[in-house]
C-alpha atoms as an extended CHARMM CRD file, in Angstrom:
* protein
*
       139  EXT
         1         1  UNK       CA              0.4190000000      -23.0180000000       13.9300000000  PROA      1               0.0000000000
         2         2  UNK       CA             -0.0160000000      -19.2540000000       13.8120000000  PROA      2               0.0000000000
         3         3  UNK       CA              3.1520000000      -17.2560000000       14.4890000000  PROA      3               0.0000000000
         4         4  UNK       CA              2.2960000000      -14.2440000000       16.6710000000  PROA      4               0.0000000000
         5         5  UNK       CA              4.3560000000      -11.0420000000       16.7910000000  PROA      5               0.0000000000
         6         6  UNK       CA              3.6150000000       -8.4940000000       19.5160000000  PROA      6               0.0000000000
         7         7  UNK       CA              4.5520000000       -4.8380000000       19.0750000000  PROA      7               0.0000000000
         8         8  UNK       CA              4.0250000000       -3.0110000000       22.3710000000  PROA      8               0.0000000000
         9         9  UNK       CA              4.3110000000        0.5910000000       23.5710000000  PROA      9               0.0000000000
        10        10  UNK       CA              3.3650000000        1.7150000000       20.0600000000  PROA      10              0.0000000000
        11        11  UNK       CA              2.9890000000        5.5090000000       20.0010000000  PROA      11              0.0000000000
        12        12  UNK       CA              0.5120000000        5.5510000000       17.0990000000  PROA      12              0.0000000000
        13        13  UNK       CA             -1.0600000000        2.1260000000       16.4640000000  PROA      13              0.0000000000
        14        14  UNK       CA             -2.7960000000        3.2110000000       13.2440000000  PROA      14              0.0000000000
        15        15  UNK       CA              0.4100000000        4.5840000000       11.6910000000  PROA      15              0.0000000000
        16        16  UNK       CA              2.2860000000        1.4580000000       12.7430000000  PROA      16              0.0000000000
        17        17  UNK       CA             -0.4540000000       -0.6770000000       11.2140000000  PROA      17              0.0000000000
        18        18  UNK       CA             -0.3330000000        1.2860000000        7.9520000000  PROA      18              0.0000000000
        19        19  UNK       CA              3.4470000000        0.7130000000        7.7440000000  PROA      19              0.0000000000
        20        20  UNK       CA              3.0140000000       -2.9770000000        8.4990000000  PROA      20              0.0000000000
        21        21  UNK       CA              0.2880000000       -3.3140000000        5.8600000000  PROA      21              0.0000000000
        22        22  UNK       CA              2.5550000000       -1.6200000000        3.3000000000  PROA      22              0.0000000000
        23        23  UNK       CA              5.4320000000       -3.9640000000        4.1350000000  PROA      23              0.0000000000
        24        24  UNK       CA              3.2600000000       -7.0930000000        3.9390000000  PROA      24              0.0000000000
        25        25  UNK       CA              1.6720000000       -5.9270000000        0.6770000000  PROA      25              0.0000000000
        26        26  UNK       CA              5.1260000000       -5.2770000000       -0.8290000000  PROA      26              0.0000000000
        27        27  UNK       CA              5.9990000000       -8.8910000000        0.0480000000  PROA      27              0.0000000000
        28        28  UNK       CA              2.9250000000      -10.1320000000       -1.8440000000  PROA      28              0.0000000000
        29        29  UNK       CA              1.0430000000      -11.0810000000        1.3130000000  PROA      29              0.0000000000
        30        30  UNK       CA             -2.7360000000      -10.8680000000        1.8110000000  PROA      30              0.0000000000
        31        31  UNK       CA             -3.6440000000       -8.9080000000        4.9330000000  PROA      31              0.0000000000
        32        32  UNK       CA             -6.6980000000       -8.7390000000        7.1770000000  PROA      32              0.0000000000
        33        33  UNK       CA             -6.7660000000       -5.9200000000        9.7290000000  PROA      33              0.0000000000
        34        34  UNK       CA             -9.3590000000       -6.2100000000       12.4760000000  PROA      34              0.0000000000
        35        35  UNK       CA            -10.2180000000       -2.9030000000       14.1350000000  PROA      35              0.0000000000
        36        36  UNK       CA            -12.1880000000       -2.3360000000       17.3450000000  PROA      36              0.0000000000
        37        37  UNK       CA            -15.0020000000       -0.2980000000       15.7760000000  PROA      37              0.0000000000
        38        38  UNK       CA            -16.3590000000        1.4600000000       12.6910000000  PROA      38              0.0000000000
        39        39  UNK       CA            -14.6240000000        4.7500000000       13.5470000000  PROA      39              0.0000000000
        40        40  UNK       CA            -11.2190000000        3.0530000000       13.7000000000  PROA      40              0.0000000000
        41        41  UNK       CA            -11.9560000000        1.1920000000       10.4610000000  PROA      41              0.0000000000
        42        42  UNK       CA            -12.6940000000        4.5200000000        8.7670000000  PROA      42              0.0000000000
        43        43  UNK       CA             -9.5850000000        6.2190000000       10.1760000000  PROA      43              0.0000000000
        44        44  UNK       CA             -7.3300000000        3.4200000000        8.9700000000  PROA      44              0.0000000000
        45        45  UNK       CA             -9.1370000000        3.3190000000        5.6200000000  PROA      45              0.0000000000
        46        46  UNK       CA             -8.4250000000        7.0320000000        5.1460000000  PROA      46              0.0000000000
        47        47  UNK       CA             -4.8120000000        6.5800000000        6.2100000000  PROA      47              0.0000000000
        48        48  UNK       CA             -4.2550000000        3.7500000000        3.7050000000  PROA      48              0.0000000000
        49        49  UNK       CA             -5.5800000000        5.9560000000        0.9030000000  PROA      49              0.0000000000
        50        50  UNK       CA             -3.0400000000        8.6430000000        1.8170000000  PROA      50              0.0000000000
        51        51  UNK       CA              0.0060000000        6.6300000000        2.8960000000  PROA      51              0.0000000000
        52        52  UNK       CA              2.4880000000        5.8740000000        1.6310000000  PROA      52              0.0000000000
        53        53  UNK       CA              2.4040000000        9.0320000000       -0.4680000000  PROA      53              0.0000000000
        54        54  UNK       CA              4.3750000000        7.5250000000       -3.3660000000  PROA      54              0.0000000000
        55        55  UNK       CA              2.2120000000        4.4070000000       -3.8150000000  PROA      55              0.0000000000
        56        56  UNK       CA             -1.2230000000        2.8510000000       -3.3830000000  PROA      56              0.0000000000
        57        57  UNK       CA             -2.3690000000        0.1330000000       -0.9840000000  PROA      57              0.0000000000
        58        58  UNK       CA             -5.4350000000       -1.5770000000       -2.4610000000  PROA      58              0.0000000000
        59        59  UNK       CA             -7.8610000000       -2.2390000000        0.3610000000  PROA      59              0.0000000000
        60        60  UNK       CA            -11.5720000000       -2.6020000000        1.0430000000  PROA      60              0.0000000000
        61        61  UNK       CA            -13.8900000000       -3.5250000000        3.8870000000  PROA      61              0.0000000000
        62        62  UNK       CA            -15.1240000000       -7.0690000000        4.3510000000  PROA      62              0.0000000000
        63        63  UNK       CA            -18.5630000000       -6.2070000000        2.9420000000  PROA      63              0.0000000000
        64        64  UNK       CA            -17.1510000000       -4.9570000000       -0.3660000000  PROA      64              0.0000000000
        65        65  UNK       CA            -18.0490000000       -6.9980000000       -3.4340000000  PROA      65              0.0000000000
        66        66  UNK       CA            -14.3140000000       -6.8160000000       -4.2650000000  PROA      66              0.0000000000
        67        67  UNK       CA            -13.1250000000       -8.2680000000       -0.9510000000  PROA      67              0.0000000000
        68        68  UNK       CA            -12.1820000000      -11.6730000000       -2.3730000000  PROA      68              0.0000000000
        69        69  UNK       CA             -9.9410000000      -10.0770000000       -5.0160000000  PROA      69              0.0000000000
        70        70  UNK       CA             -8.4040000000       -7.3380000000       -2.8540000000  PROA      70              0.0000000000
        71        71  UNK       CA             -5.1490000000       -8.0720000000       -0.9720000000  PROA      71              0.0000000000
        72        72  UNK       CA             -5.9360000000       -5.9100000000        2.0820000000  PROA      72              0.0000000000
        73        73  UNK       CA             -9.1550000000       -6.0810000000        4.1060000000  PROA      73              0.0000000000
        74        74  UNK       CA             -9.7470000000       -3.5570000000        6.9030000000  PROA      74              0.0000000000
        75        75  UNK       CA            -12.8540000000       -4.0910000000        8.9990000000  PROA      75              0.0000000000
        76        76  UNK       CA            -14.2540000000       -4.2730000000       12.5180000000  PROA      76              0.0000000000
        77        77  UNK       CA            -16.3490000000       -7.3780000000       11.7860000000  PROA      77              0.0000000000
        78        78  UNK       CA            -15.6250000000      -10.2510000000       14.1690000000  PROA      78              0.0000000000
        79        79  UNK       CA            -15.9340000000      -12.7590000000       11.3250000000  PROA      79              0.0000000000
        80        80  UNK       CA            -13.6110000000      -13.5860000000        8.4660000000  PROA      80              0.0000000000
        81        81  UNK       CA            -14.0910000000      -15.8960000000        5.5050000000  PROA      81              0.0000000000
        82        82  UNK       CA            -11.2690000000      -14.7190000000        3.2320000000  PROA      82              0.0000000000
        83        83  UNK       CA             -7.5870000000      -15.5000000000        2.8850000000  PROA      83              0.0000000000
        84        84  UNK       CA             -5.5910000000      -16.6640000000        5.8830000000  PROA      84              0.0000000000
        85        85  UNK       CA             -2.1790000000      -15.1370000000        5.3400000000  PROA      85              0.0000000000
        86        86  UNK       CA             -1.5000000000      -12.1660000000        7.6870000000  PROA      86              0.0000000000
        87        87  UNK       CA             -3.7800000000      -10.8410000000       10.4340000000  PROA      87              0.0000000000
        88        88  UNK       CA             -3.2100000000       -7.5530000000       12.2650000000  PROA      88              0.0000000000
        89        89  UNK       CA             -5.1930000000       -7.1710000000       15.4770000000  PROA      89              0.0000000000
        90        90  UNK       CA             -6.0360000000       -3.7590000000       16.8880000000  PROA      90              0.0000000000
        91        91  UNK       CA             -8.7440000000       -5.1010000000       19.2280000000  PROA      91              0.0000000000
        92        92  UNK       CA             -8.5670000000       -5.7050000000       22.9730000000  PROA      92              0.0000000000
        93        93  UNK       CA             -9.5430000000       -9.3700000000       22.5730000000  PROA      93              0.0000000000
        94        94  UNK       CA             -8.0310000000      -12.1440000000       20.4590000000  PROA      94              0.0000000000
        95        95  UNK       CA            -10.0300000000      -12.4840000000       17.2290000000  PROA      95              0.0000000000
        96        96  UNK       CA            -12.0110000000      -15.7500000000       17.2140000000  PROA      96              0.0000000000
        97        97  UNK       CA            -10.5520000000      -16.6800000000       13.8120000000  PROA      97              0.0000000000
        98        98  UNK       CA             -6.8600000000      -15.8610000000       14.4860000000  PROA      98              0.0000000000
        99        99  UNK       CA             -5.6910000000      -19.5090000000       14.4510000000  PROA      99              0.0000000000
       100       100  UNK       CA             -6.5650000000      -19.8070000000       10.7450000000  PROA      100             0.0000000000
       101       101  UNK       CA             -3.8040000000      -17.3170000000        9.8300000000  PROA      101             0.0000000000
       102       102  UNK       CA             -0.1360000000      -18.0520000000        9.1730000000  PROA      102             0.0000000000
       103       103  UNK       CA              0.9950000000      -14.8850000000       10.9880000000  PROA      103             0.0000000000
       104       104  UNK       CA             -0.6150000000      -12.4260000000       13.3200000000  PROA      104             0.0000000000
       105       105  UNK       CA              0.6040000000       -9.0680000000       14.5440000000  PROA      105             0.0000000000
       106       106  UNK       CA             -0.6900000000       -7.6740000000       17.8120000000  PROA      106             0.0000000000
       107       107  UNK       CA             -0.3280000000       -3.8820000000       17.8840000000  PROA      107             0.0000000000
       108       108  UNK       CA             -0.4910000000       -2.5920000000       21.4660000000  PROA      108             0.0000000000
       109       109  UNK       CA             -0.6310000000        1.1310000000       22.2360000000  PROA      109             0.0000000000
       110       110  UNK       CA              1.0530000000        2.9600000000       25.1040000000  PROA      110             0.0000000000
       111       111  UNK       CA             -2.0110000000        3.6760000000       27.2290000000  PROA      111             0.0000000000
       112       112  UNK       CA             -2.2240000000        1.4530000000       30.3300000000  PROA      112             0.0000000000
       113       113  UNK       CA             -5.6620000000        0.0360000000       29.4610000000  PROA      113             0.0000000000
       114       114  UNK       CA             -4.3710000000       -1.0660000000       26.0450000000  PROA      114             0.0000000000
       115       115  UNK       CA             -1.1720000000       -2.4140000000       27.5920000000  PROA      115             0.0000000000
       116       116  UNK       CA             -3.1350000000       -4.4610000000       30.1610000000  PROA      116             0.0000000000
       117       117  UNK       CA             -5.3180000000       -5.9170000000       27.4150000000  PROA      117             0.0000000000
       118       118  UNK       CA             -2.1540000000       -6.7390000000       25.4490000000  PROA      118             0.0000000000
       119       119  UNK       CA             -0.6890000000       -8.5830000000       28.4220000000  PROA      119             0.0000000000
       120       120  UNK       CA             -3.9100000000      -10.5930000000       28.7320000000  PROA      120             0.0000000000
       121       121  UNK       CA             -3.7330000000      -11.5430000000       25.0530000000  PROA      121             0.0000000000
       122       122  UNK       CA             -0.0690000000      -12.5420000000       25.4700000000  PROA      122             0.0000000000
       123       123  UNK       CA             -1.0380000000      -14.8680000000       28.3360000000  PROA      123             0.0000000000
       124       124  UNK       CA             -3.9360000000      -16.2750000000       26.3060000000  PROA      124             0.0000000000
       125       125  UNK       CA             -1.7260000000      -17.2150000000       23.3360000000  PROA      125             0.0000000000
       126       126  UNK       CA              1.1620000000      -18.4120000000       25.4960000000  PROA      126             0.0000000000
       127       127  UNK       CA             -1.1310000000      -20.7590000000       27.4690000000  PROA      127             0.0000000000
       128       128  UNK       CA             -2.1010000000      -22.3400000000       24.1390000000  PROA      128             0.0000000000
       129       129  UNK       CA              1.4950000000      -22.8100000000       22.9990000000  PROA      129             0.0000000000
       130       130  UNK       CA              1.6490000000      -20.3620000000       20.0830000000  PROA      130             0.0000000000
       131       131  UNK       CA              5.1430000000      -19.2710000000       18.9660000000  PROA      131             0.0000000000
       132       132  UNK       CA              5.5150000000      -15.5720000000       19.8160000000  PROA      132             0.0000000000
       133       133  UNK       CA              7.9490000000      -12.7000000000       19.5850000000  PROA      133             0.0000000000
       134       134  UNK       CA              7.8420000000       -9.3630000000       21.3890000000  PROA      134             0.0000000000
       135       135  UNK       CA              9.2040000000       -6.0050000000       20.2810000000  PROA      135             0.0000000000
       136       136  UNK       CA              8.9660000000       -2.9050000000       22.4740000000  PROA      136             0.0000000000
       137       137  UNK       CA              8.5950000000        0.0540000000       20.1430000000  PROA      137             0.0000000000
       138       138  UNK       CA              9.4490000000        2.9500000000       22.4700000000  PROA      138             0.0000000000
       139       139  UNK       CA             13.1100000000        1.9060000000       22.7400000000  PROA      139             0.0000000000
């Protein structure tokens, strides 16, 4: 069963995601990041090219011909056919394919609309019995 970790009150969800991707990659994990739209996909793509400064995080979008061989996939597509190791969700809704992953991270920003959507996702997963943890990032 998918283990779900919530990070709430995150000041900068994209920076937090980039750090989480770097940590998972350093542990040899394969990561899928689902973003809410093409603009967010592009912003995170640019960030992963630049951070961390001292290393490189190999990543592509789902449509890349190299997707199967690349350890990090960043995309806004609501489908996923690749590896099922770590999923990071930046969307307001639970991804339809989340249960195929070993671990999922829910990154919830500080804005009240994002926080409300995060609470709804928490309730959704809890009602289905998924093991979850919660970390408040502004403390």
